[in-house]
N, C-alpha and C positions, 0 to 999 in steps of 0.2 A: 769357516764352511764344514758342514757336517759331512760325515762319511756317505758313500752311494747307498749304503743299506739303510741309513736314515733317512735319505732324501725319498728312496722308493716307499719306505713306510710312511712318511708324511704325505707323500703324494697320494697313495692309497687312502689315509685318513682324511684328507682334504677331498677327493673324490667322493667317497661314501658320505662324508657330512654334507656337502653341499647339494649331493644327490637326494638325500634323505630329507633334506629340509622342505617345509611345507608351504612357506611364502618367500617372497623376494628379501624382505629384510632380515628374516632370520638366515636366509642362503648368504647374504653379503657379510651379515655379522660374523657369521662364521668362517668365512672366506678370508676376512682381514685378521682375524684371532689365529687362525692356523699359519698363514701366510706369515704374520710376524713372526712366530715362532720358529718355523721352518728354515727362513730367511735370515733368522738372527738379527733382526734389525729393530730401530726404535719407533718406527711408526709405518703402517700400511693403509692406503686409502683407495677406495673405489669411487671413481667418477664414472656416471652415465649420461648418455645423450637424451637430452628431453626431446618431446615430440618434433620439436622445429629442426632436429639434426643439426643444430649448430652449436645449442648450449651443454657445456658438461657441468653437472651438478654432482657436489659430494653426496654419495649416499651412505658410506658408512667408513668408519676410521678406527684405528687404534693410535693414539700417541697426538693426534690433531684434537683441537677444541671441539668438544661433543657439541655445543651449541652452535657449530658452522654446518653440523649434516642437514642438507636440505637447503641451506642457505648459500654456501660458498659456491661459486660458480666460476668457471672458465669458459671461453670460446674455444671452438676447434681451431687449431693453429696458435693460441694463445698459449705462453707457458711453454715449459718444458713436457708437460702432462697433454696439453693441446697440440704440441707438434707430433707427439707420438701418434695420436689419433689421425691428424692430417696426413701424416706421411705412412701410417701405417707400418711402423717399426718402433724397436726399441731406441731409448735416447737415455743417457747417464750423464753423470758428472762427479767428480771429486767435492769440487766446490760449487755446487749448484747455483749459488747466487752470483756466481761469476760468470755463468753460462749466458751467452747472448739471448738465449730464448727464453730464461728465467722470468717468472713474474711472481711476486709474492702477493698470497691470496690474505689479508689481514686478519679475516675473521677466523682462520684457521689457527693463528699464533704459531707458525712454522718458521719463526726466525730463529730459533735455537738450533735449527737441523743444517747441516753441512751437504752432505751427499745425498743425491737423488738418483732413482733408477725408474723409469717408466715405461709400461709396455701395454700395446693396443689390446683390447678386448676384442676378439675377432670370430666370428662364425664361419663354419664350414662355407660358405656361400660369398666369403672374403668381404661380408659387410660388417665394418666397425660398429660397436655398440657402447663403447666406451673405452676407458682407460684405467689400469692398476699400476699404483706407484709405491715405493717403499722409500724411508729416508732414515739417516743414522745421524745421531748427535757428534760422533766423531768422523773425521774425514776418512772416505774409505773407496779404494780402487775396487769398483765391481768387476769380479773376474768374467771371461765368457763363459765360464760354467754357471755362474750365478746368474747371468743375463738370460742364459737358456732357461735355467731353472724357473724364473721369474715368468718368462714367456710361456715354460710349459704349463705352470699354474693357470696362466691367465687363458691358456688354450682349453683347460680343463673347466675351468669356470664359467667360459662363455655360454656353453650350451646349456650348462644348468641355470645361469642367469636368465637366458633367454625362454627357458621352459618356466621359470619362476615368474618371470614378466607374463608371460602368457597366461598362466594360472591366476595371476592378480588380477588381468584385465577380465579373466571369465569371471572370477568371482565379483569383481566391480560391476561389470555388466548384470551379474543375477542380483546383486544388490540394487542396481539402479532400476530393474525390472521391477523387482518387488516393491521399491519404492514408489515408482510409477503407477503400480495396481493400487497401493495405499492411497496415492493422490487422487486416482480416478474415483475412489470410493469416497473421498472427502469433498470432492468437486461436484460429485452426483448425489450427494446426501441433501436431505431436505433440511437446509440451514440457512440462516439468513447469510447474505453477502458478505459481509464484514468479518462474521464469524468465519465462514468458509476462506476466507484470505488471509485470517489469522493462521488458521490450521496449514494452510499451503505454506506460508513464509516459515512456520516453525519447522514443517518438514523439509524445506530447501535448504535452511542452515545446515541441518543433519546431513542431508544428501550431497550437497555441495561442500562440505567441511568448511563451511564460511563462518564469519564472525557475526555479520548481519546481513538479513535479507529483507528488500521491502518493495513494496508494491505501490507505485504511483498510478492514479487514474485522472484521464482529462475530465474535467468539469464540463458544464452544459455548454458554456461558452466557445470549449475546444480550444482555448488560449492558455489555460492553466493546468498545470499537473498537482492532483491533491493526494498526499500520503493517506492511503487506507489501511495499509497492515504493515507491520514490521516486527521481526523477530529478532532476538539476539543470543548467541549460544550462551547456555548457562541459565538463560530465562531472565536475565537483569533487563531492566527498563531502557528502551531505546528512545531517547528524546525526540519530541514532536518537531517535526520539519515542517516551516511555513512552505506555502504553494510556491512551485516553479514555474516559471513562464517559459512556454513552448519556444523552442529555438535558442535559449539562454543556456549556456554550461552545457556540461557533458550530456547529463540525463534530458535536457530540454531538446537538445540536437537529435538524441535518438528518437524521440518522440515525432519530432518536425520530419527526419529523413526516412523513418523506418528501418534504419541498419543498426546494429549491434554496436558496442563500442566497449573498449576496455584500457584502462588507464593503470599504469604500474605503480604512481604513487600520487594519490590525489590530493596529498598534504602540499605537494609543490607543482602542481599542474594549472597552467595558468588558464585553463578552459573550465576549470571545476568550481563551482559556485561554493562560497563558503568553506574554505581548506581550514579555517580556525574550528569549525563544529567536527570536522574531521579529526583534527589533533585531539580535541577532546574526548570523542569517541575512541580515539585508538583506532581508526580506520586507514588501511594503506591501499591495497590494490581494489580496484572496482571492475566489475563485468555488467554492462547494463544492456537487455535485450529488450526490443518493443513487444508489446502485447499487441496482437493483431488479429482480426476478424475480418475475413473477407476482402483482404486487402487493406484495411483501415485501420491504423493505429489507435487504440484506445486507452493506452498506457505503458508503464515501463516498469519492468522487473529487474531489480539491481541487487547484486552479490558482492558483498566486500569481504575482505579478509584482514587480519590485523597485521600481516607481515608482507614482505613482497612476494607476489607470486604472478607468474606468466601462465594465464589461463591455456589450458591446452586445447585441442580441438575436440576432444571427447566431453571436456567439461563445458565447452561452449555449446555443443550440441545438445548435452543435459539440459541446460539452462533453457535453452530454445525450446525444447520439448514441453518442459514444465510450463513456459510462458505461453505456448499455444494451447494446452490443456486449460490452463487457467484461464486465457482470454474467452474460450469457448463457454466455460463455465459461468463466466461473467455474462457473457451475451445471454446464455440460456436463463440465468436469474433475472434478468433485466426483462426479458421476454416474459416469464413467469409472471413478475412483478406488474408488468403492463397489463397482461391479461387480467389480474386481480384487481388493477386499477379500473380497468374498463368494466368490469363486472360491478365494483363498488360505484362508480360514477352513473351506472345505469340503474342501480338500487336509489341512488341518492335522487338522481334526476324525477324518477319514476315516484318517490316521496314527495318531491316538491310540487310536481304537476297534481298529485292528489291533494295536496294543500291549497294550490290554486282552484282546484275543483269545489273543493269544501267552502273556499271564502265566497266563489262565484254561487254555489248554491245558496249561501245565506243571503247574497244580494238580491237571488232570485226571490225569496220570501217577501223582500221588500221593493220589489222592481215596482210597484205602483207609485213609489215616490222617488223614483230615481229616472233621469234622462239618459239617452245612450251615450252622450259625450263624458258625463260622470264616470259612468260605470268603464268606458273604455280608458279614461285618463286614471282612474283608480287602479287598475288592474295592470296598467303599463307600469306604475311605480311600484307595486308589488314584485312583478317580474324582473324588473331591473334591480330591486333589493336582493332577490334570490341571486340574479346575475352577478352582483358584487360578491357575494358570498363566494361563488363557484370562481370567480376570479382569483379570489385570494387563496382559495385551495389549490388551484392550478400553478400559482405560484411558490406556494410554502409546503405544500404535501397535502394529504388527504385524510390526516390525523384530527386536528385541531384548527380552529379559526380564532384569530386575534379579534374580539369583539370591538375595542376600541378602534382598529384599524378599519375594520368593516363599516361602523356607523359613522367614520369620517367620510370615506367614500360616498355612503348612503348619503350623508346632508350635501354632498358636493353636487351629486345628480339632482337632488330635490330642490336646492337653491335655483338652479337652473331652470326648473320645470314649473315649479310652484309659487316661485315670488316673481311679482312683475317687477320690471325694471323702475316703476314710478314708487314701490313701496320700500320703506327703508326697515326692513326685518333682517335682525341678524339671528343665524342659528350658531351656537356654540357647542362643541363636543370636546368634554375633557374628563379627567379623573385617572384612574388605575386601569392598567390593561391588564386583561386577564382572557385566558383562552376557554372555549367551550366545544365540545363535538360537534361535527358539521350540522347534524340534524337539528340540536338544541339551538345551535348559532342561527340558524335559518330560522326558526321560529321567533326567537328573540327579536331577531331584525324586523323580521315581519309585524311583531309587536309594535317596535319602536316607530316603524314606519308609518302605521296606523295612527298612532297617538301624535306624530308629527303632523300628518296629513290635516287631523282634526284641529291642531292648534293653529295651524297657518289658515286653515279655512273659516274657524268660528272665533277664534279668541280675538282676531285682529280685523273682524268684519267692518268695525266703524274706526279704523285706526290705520294709518299709513306707516306707522314705525312702531318698532317694539322688539323685543328678545325672546329667545328661546332656547333654552337650555338642556344639554343632555349629560348628565354625571354618571360616570361608573365608579362603585364602591366595591371594596371585598372585605370581608371580615373573615373572621375564623371559621363561621358557621353558614356564612350567607354572602350571596352575590346581589347586588342591589343596582338597577339602573332607574335614575330620577328623568323624568320628562317633564319640564315645567316652562311656564310663560309667564310675561307681565301683561298680558292682555286683560280682557274684562272681566274674566273669571265667570263663576256659576251665577246664574241669575238669584236675585234674593230669595231665600227660602227654598232653594232647589238642594236636595241631598244628593249625595253620590249615586246612591242605588236608584234614583229616579231617572239616571241618564240612561238613556235607550237608543242610542245612536247605533248604526250598523258598525262602524268603526270600533266603537268601544266594546260591542257584544264579541267583535272578532278577537279583539285584544284579551278581553276575558277568558273566551274559550281556549285561545293559544296557551295563555300562562296557566291555566289550571288544568286542562287536559295533555297538553303536550310539555310543559315545563315543570308541572307539578308545584307552582308557586302561589303567589298571593299579588293582588292588584290593589293598591291603596290610593284614595283620592286625598289629597291635602290641600283646602280651599287656603288662599292667601290674597292679601291685599298690596298690590292688584294681582290678578291672575291665578292661576291653577297649578298645582303638582302633582304628577301621578306616580307614584313609588312601584316599581316592578322588582319584586322580593323572591329570590330563587334559593333553595337549599344548597350550600356547596356540595 
């Protein structure tokens, strides 16, 4: 035991050091270091209460395993240190491991120590915020003076620790506010939805000090959660996740209930789906909060850590705030996209109506040779063909159209409308699938529709059975659609240039003026094949 003068000098140094410390970790490190020297012990440790006011977490130590800092925990009333907090008084023992209240904390590797003295860290309001303990490797009877000295150190330290905690919280809140400002800038910036979500998850990893953050959004069926963005600390790749069924697993239940959930260890949680993937990715604790807009859940925001972590109220509130801002950004992005979609559809419908007007004007020039029923039926088929294109666009997006799919649908409609039940005429659509912009696809479908109607009307005028084929082919330079039949073919001595029908005139106009392609006629025995060739 040092002299009184040494003790007074040491206390002054401890007081000056911990009060000068600029953050909590520095304060605690100085406290355990100076206390170890003053008390002439082999170990000193500080346990502080978590926000749940029940869990004591090791925050700084000398003598114990460094890797246990932040991980080793005791509960209030558990072990000699927990008892000191519960009873708000000092507890000590010469042979601590024989004390009835002793609990061995394996992570600290404290098996080599014999004696232990623990005192509570108490504020002037009599609120206990943690505990300070010292241990020795050789058995030691702590004297009343030593107990009083450690209690005095604890009293000096408690205020400094509370001040440092307050400063840390303020710094953290300032960082959170700055991060939220940056997040607001990210979610309101003019960028695509997936890019915005990627930025949000990357920021969330930093802000939450997480290993992985991910965002799942509900699909159109509202039955499945689809991964839209994920980020991992350090920038390494986070493996793709298959869709999750709403109502199943931890994340699925969050989407179903609209309530947050957290799991201490997803690797061994019966409710968590795919714990094998969590083990592969090194994921342990999970906090999942719903993405909600006007009371409706649109997805789930997930935050994983690679170590055991009890998410406190501040962290839950922070992730919830991130989720709420992100949900609003997603909704705004969708509204903008829907508005753009409406404008685009208006533009396309206007163009297609102009096409119909152009075709009817061409018919008007030949009105003397047409009857009303023919005109109506022809235009009905044209409108139906355009409607098929818009149907595909509504199902698969508004950028491009699968021509093979559209033509198969058009043929299905044409078979029902143009082929009488008494005629055995088969129409076949086959070949390579390729996509075109919607306007080009509409023009091409109208061309094929005209050629198909011509074949069904003229090629089999004297036949009750036959075949019509539509074949799609693609090369490195051209797209090609062949429309052929095994009907009566061209009249003897007739060349393709002499064909003057309205349907062929419409087809030529659309191919050359709209599609910038060529139309070729290939007579064969029997029948005729017309080739539409378009530059790629």
